[in-house]
C-alpha positions, 0 to 999 in steps of 0.5 A: 816675155815680160814687158814693163808696164806702159811699153806698148801703145797702138798694135802690137804684132805677133808673128810665132815662129819656130827656130832652132835653138841647136845645130841640127844634123841629119834632121828628117821629120816625121811625115815628110813629102815623100818627093824628098826622098830619103834626104837629110837637112843640116839646120843651123842654130837660129834657122826658122822652122815654122812660121805661123800667121801674123796677129795684130793686137790693139793696146790702148789706155782708157784714161790716157791724158793729152801729156802722155801722148806726147815725148819731149826730147832735147835736140842739141842739133837744132837752133836753141829757140826752136822745136820740131814736132815728129808724128811717126810713132804711137807718141808725138814727138817734140824735139826741142833746141837747149832754150825751148826745153827750159822754157818747157820744163819751167812752164810744165813744173810751174802752175802759173805758167803752165796755161802758157804751154797749152797755148803754144807748144801744145797748141802747136803740136796738135794743130800739126797732128790735126792737120796729119788726120784731115790731111790724108796722112797715114796716122790713124793707127798711131794712139794719138791720133785714135785719142785725138779723134775720140776727144774731139768726137767727145766735145763735138767738134768734126775733124772732117770740117777743119780743112784749112789752118785756120779752121784747124786752129780754132778747132784746137784753141777750142780743145784746150781752152780750159787748160790755157786761155780759160785757166790763164784768165781765171789765175788772174781774176 
């Protein structure tokens, strides 16, 4: 099986199976247990004949940026000025109303506006993500959670000490400050 580049992040679970590719009438395997006597089996195409032990392979990319951990999609069902954050997979999904999506596209495509993205939508996204991590939600296996935890460790912020909204918000602002507030100030000055 050939998978496209970048299609797997996180854990890949492989469970080997031997599957009948055609109907088999009167199957009697060599070495069958004597308790079956002279019984023969009719096997339908697609039936499992053997199942191996499942293996889990962690897959990650060393040079992943924060933007690689986020998927943005338009959600017409949302109010045009709202967005919602979903943490239920290896990539954080931001579902955006139509106006928010237009603003996102403007901010992400314009170097002068990009810092606003980091102090608004990305900040909210990472506050939500860090809140899930420190709140004990079962997110540790997701690629975004692993990347965020390593990044915070690298910059010397202990997420275990960031227990309430104000502290989590402050930690995220410190982490994103270079690409958000600091870049905005340097663009003006």
